[in-house]
C-alpha positions, 0 to 999 in steps of 0.5 A: 487532468482527470479527477477521482473521488475519495470516501473518508471517515467522518473524523478524518473528513472533519480534520481535512475540512478544518485545515483547508490551508493544506492542499489535500489533493497534492498530498493524495496525488503524491501518495498515490504516485508513491504507491504506483511506483512501488507496485511497478517496481514489484511487477518488474521484479516478478515479471520473469519469476518462475514462482507459482502462486502456491510457492509464494503462499508456502514461503509466506506461511513459513516466513510468518511462522518463523516470525511468530516463533522468533517474537513469541519467545 
C-alpha cells in the first residue's frame, strides 16, 4: 500500500504523539476514504448537468444572499 506524508500544526502533532495508542493512520485513511466517496457522489450527480460554471456561481451568490438576509433579521 502506498504511503503519504501529512503536515500537522505543532499543537496537533504534540497531541498525536502523546496518544500513540491510537492508530492515526487508520483514522486518516477513513477520513480520506469518506471524503473521496463524497466527491465521487458529487461527480456522478453533475456529470450530465447542463449547468455552466457561471450558472453555479450565480446560484451560489443568490443562496448566500438569502441566507445572510434570513439570519441577519
